N, C-alpha and C positions, 0 to 999 in steps of 0.2 A: 491713299484715302486713310482718316484716322477713325477708330471705332468709336462711336458716340459712349457705348457703354463704358470702354476703359477709361474716357476722359472723365465721366462723371466720376468713375471709382477714384480716380487720383486727386479729383475735386475734395473728395469726402475725407481724403485721408491727409491731406495738408492744409494746413491753415491759410497760409499766403496765394496758395497756388487758385487763380480764377479759371474760369474754362475757356478764356480767351487766352491766357498762360498753356494751359494744359492742351489745347489745339495745336499751339505752335511746338510744343516740343514734342506731342506725338506724330506730328507730318515728318518727321526728320527719319534718315535711314540707320539711326543709333539702336544698337541692342538694348534690352530693358535694363539691366545694369546702369548703363550709361543715364539713361532716362530718369530711372529713379535718384542717381548722385545730382542730375540737375537741379530734380525737384527739391531735394533735400539743400542744396546750395540757396534757391532762392526761399526756401521758408528760414533758412539762418541769415539772410540778408534782410528779409522783410521789405516790403515796400518796391517789388521789381513790376515797373510796367510790361505790357505785352511784348512792346517795341524792344524793352532791354531784354526781355525772355528770349527775343526772337534771335538777339545778337549773340547771348551767351549760347543758344542752340546750335545757332549755324557755326559758332567758331568751333565748339564741341566736335559737330561733325565734319568740320572741314579736317582737323586734326585728326579724327578717327578715319576719314577715307585716306590719309594721307599715309597712315601708318598701317594699312593695309597691304599684304604682300600683293604684288602684279603675279598676274597669270604666267604660267611656266618659268616661275623664279625658282633655281635651285636652293631652296631651304635649307636641304640637307648639307649640302656643301657649305653655306655660309654660317650654320649652326657651328658644323665640324670645325670651321677657321676661329670662330668667334672663342670657343671654350677651349681648341688646341693653342692656339697661341698665348693666352693668359697662362695656359698650363705648364707652356717651357719656363716660365718664370716662377711656378711656384717651387718652395723650399722644399728639400726631403727631411725637415723636421718633425719626425714620424710621430710622437709620442709629445703632447702637450695638452692642456684643455685649460682654458683661461678661466681663472677664478675660483674654481674647483680645488681647493686644498687635497694634494697628495692623491689625485687621482689622473693617471695617464691613459688618454684616448688618442689612437690614430689620426692625424690632420695631414693636410699637405696634400702632396700629391698620391701617396699611398693610398688612401683615403679616397680619392677620386678616382682612381685604376679601381680600388674595391668594390665602390658602387656602379660603377658601369661595368664591370665584371659578375654584378649581382651573385657575390659570394654568399654561399650558405650561412656561414657564421664569419661576423668581421674579427679582425685581431682583437680586437679589445670593446667586446660587447658591453653598452652599458644601457640603462634606462632613466628617465628623467621621471620621477613619481610626483606628481600635485596631490595634495591632499582634501579631502572635504572640510566645510567650514567648521566641523565640528574639532578636527584633528589639526588644521593648517595654524592655528594661533596658538594651540597650548602644545609646549615643546615636550609635556610627560606623554600627552596624548599621540603624539607625533611619534615619540620613540615606541609607542607599542605597535604602530607600524612599522617601526625599525624591524622590531624583534619578530614580526610576522615574514619581513621578507629577508633578511641576513641568515643564511645558512648557520644554525648551530651545532656544533662539533663539540666533541667531550672534553677538548684541549682548552676551550673557551670556559668548560663549567668547573674547570678544576684539575688535580694532577693525578697522573696515572702511573703507577708503581708495579712491578712484577715479584713476586715471592717464589723463587725457582725450585724453593728446599721443598714447600707444601704448595706448590703448583696451584698458585692462587695469582687473580689479578686484581689490584686493589683500587679503587675509584674513590680520592677525596673529595668531595663535591665543594665549591666553595658557595656559603649561605646569601650572602649578598647577591652574588652573582643570578644564583637560582631564583629569588625574589623577582630581582630587574627585570628578567626575561620572563617571568611567567608572574606578572603583574596580578592577575586575577586570584591567585594563592598567597594566603597569610601564612603559613607555615614554611620551612623549608624542607622539611621533612615529609609533607605531601609531594613536592616537584621530585624529590629523589626517589619517591615510589613511583612516579610516572618515568622519570629516567631508567629506571632500574625496569622497568614493564619492557620499554622499547628494548633495551639492551637484550632482555630475554627473547621478544619476539623476531630482532635482527638477527642475533648470534645462534638462537635455540641453545640456548645453556640455562642452567637454574641459578638463580640470585640470591642472596642475602643482605640484607641492608640494614646498618643499625645507625639511625639519626640518617646523616650524611655520609656516608660511608657504604660504598657497595662492593663487595665480594664476590668473584666467579672464578671457576676456571675448567679446565676440559673434564671431560668425560673421564677419561683414562690417563693416566701421567704420561706426558709427553712433553719434550721440550720444544719441539718444533710445534706441535700445537697451541701450546700456549705463547708462543711469539704470533703465530698465526692471528691468533683471537685477538691481541693487543693491536694488530693492523688494521682486522676487520671494525675492530671498536673506535679506530682514530676517523674512520670513511662514514660511519653513520651521522645522520642528520636528525637530530632532537627535534628541532624547531625550525621554520623558515623555510627557502627555496632551495633546495640543492646547488640549482645553478649561480645563485648570488652569494659572491663570497663575500663582500663588504657594502656596507650603503655609508654614504656622508650624509649629514644634514646640513641644511644650509638655510641661513636666515633672507629671503629675497623680495624686492618691492615687486608686487604685480601690476596689472595694467592701470588698476583704479589709484594706484598712490599707495597703498597699503601693503604693510609687509606681512608674509606668511611662510610657515616652514616649507622648503622643496626636497626630495631625496633624491641624491645621483646613488646610482649600483654599479658595481664591478659585476658582470655578469647580467644575464637577461633571459628570463623567461615570464615574456609579456602576457599572455593569457592567464597563467597563474596569478599575477601581479594584478590583474583587472579584477578578481575574485575578491581579493582581501579587505576587511571593512576599514573603511576610512581613504581607499583610495579612491581619486576623482576618475573615474575612468574616461569623462572627456577631455582631459588635458594631458592625461599620462601619456607618455610614449617613448618608443626604444630605437637605438640605432641600426635594428637587424631587418632589413627589409622583407625577407621572408616570413619572419614571425609576424608583423604587421599585414602582410598578405593572408597568412593563414587565419588570424584571428578578425582583422576587418575589413576583409577582401582587397580586392585588385584596384581599386578607387584610391584606398586608401593608401595602399604600395605607393601609385603613382605620387601621391603628393608627398610622400615621405622621400621619394627620390630627388623630387624638385626643391624640397627642403633642405635636406643633406649636401646636395650639392651647392647650393648657394650658400648655405653656413661654411661649407669647406672653403669654397673661392674668397667669401668676406672674412675669414680668418686669414688669410694670405692678403689682405686688401684688395683683393681683384673683383670688387663688388660692381662695377660699372658693367658687367657681362648681363647683357641683357636676360631677364628670365625665361623670356619666350623661346630662349634658344635651349635651354634648362627643360622646358617644359616638351620641347618635340622630342627631345633624346627620350624622356620619361616616358612620352605617347608609344615610342615607337618599342620602349621594353614592356608594356604592359599591353597593347594594344589587342593581342590574342587572348586576352582573359588570364593570363599569367606572369610571373616576372620573368624575362630571359634578359640574359647578357648580350652586349655587343662585343661578339665575338666568333670565333667558328662552331661553338659548342651553343651558340645561340641565332641573333639574329643574322648574322653574316654566312653562318652554315647551313643557315635554311632557306635561304632565297632561291625563287625560282629558277633564277637564269644561273645555268653551268657555267657558262664564264666567269661570270660575277664572284661566284663560291672559288673556284680556281684561282681567281687572281688573289684571293685573302691569303688562304693558305693552305698548305698538302695540295699543289697543283695537280701532281700527277695520281693522288687517290680519288681526287673530285672528276678529271676526265677519264679515269679507266671505269668507274663508277657509272659515269653515265653513258659510255659506250656500252658497257654491258646490258645495261636496263634500256639502251635506245632511246635515251633523252633529247629532245628537241629544244633548242634555245630562240625564244621569238625575237630577242635583241631589242628588247623595248626600253631597258635602263642604260645610265649613262656608262658604267664601267665595260660592258662588255659592245658599246657601238667605239667604245676609244679603242679597245683591241682589234676590231676588225675594221676599224679607219671609216666606219661609216658618222654622218653627222649625228649629234647627241641631239636626244628629242626633248630638249629644253631652251629657253629661250627662244631666240629666234630660228634655231634649228628644227624646233617643231612645226613652224609656218610655212605650209605652201605657197608660194607666191610665185606666179608665173608673168613675165612681161613679153605680151604679144601687139601685132599693131593691129589697127582699129579694123573692123569688118566692112568690105564693100558696101557702099549704100547699095539698096534693092534698085534694080531698074526701073524708072518710070514708065507709064503707059504711052508719052511720047516717043521714047526710045523705042 
């Protein structure tokens, strides 16, 4: 039965949807999302009769019911086959990233393994940083965000030299670089003062600067301390995010056909990047699942696993893998509220069944631990039933069907 209130609501929301059409669509078993798509389709065509709407709805319902999984279907095995078979055809071309100049990113089979293993840090962490309306179309404004992201170290600002005779470290700063990276300041000497203050705070030394030249040294004459100061000076981050070593800026076409500047970073610090003025937090992303999870939660991490695995397959020309298989994998990895790997330290190693755990890796350890703790195996899953030779509880193996003779008829009163 259809809900009269929902019919009225969709009649009011769409120009060409009449009450008769809404009744036809609402009477199907389709989920809300597909019903909404049918309404939009009818709106786009215009002049659709209730009979035609009924044909559209019935065809959509038929396709929807055909694509649903049958009861007791081994969806996990099908997904494993559907991802594993194309995976054998993937190249080992580990580093490349289409379209981004001078930026190497792990792709192919190593990236797929990295994703299902839920590595804490990817081999080549990157962020794709989208900008807000003010910064996306102005290159100078976009560069302001670049300098907020990219870690600025002393060798990017000028030259460092040591005077062993006087025990002094001398820093000669480049005026153009100072004004470029600190665009809100007009005088390079002001920026030199900021750099000197950061050096004092980080190294605990007294500095003296004249113009754009900064000098400092150890408290007591010591060649070792002098060299140590130089090494520590090179590690100081004067501006930007320490984890982001480089930023590439590109002009790209977005969904609406307009062009805007997009930033690609080597290294990622997702939470810090979202706080920078000019960054569009709703579109910015990174390839580190755990950073997404810590910043945006488990649902966002699930979406990232799906997107990243699909992109990895598409890069190798394997885009015919149905996304539902990847959705199942990401659901299994995130259904406990955290991101778990598919392996002995994650999903496979935490199964309830002792035999299923033992069949994966480190067999003796699992069996020994189970014996010590007195664990029991209920033999509910596929693996453990295969091991003991019982019918597997999927497909026809889960159906109890017995064939017997018909019961004898009850004796009549004449007998």
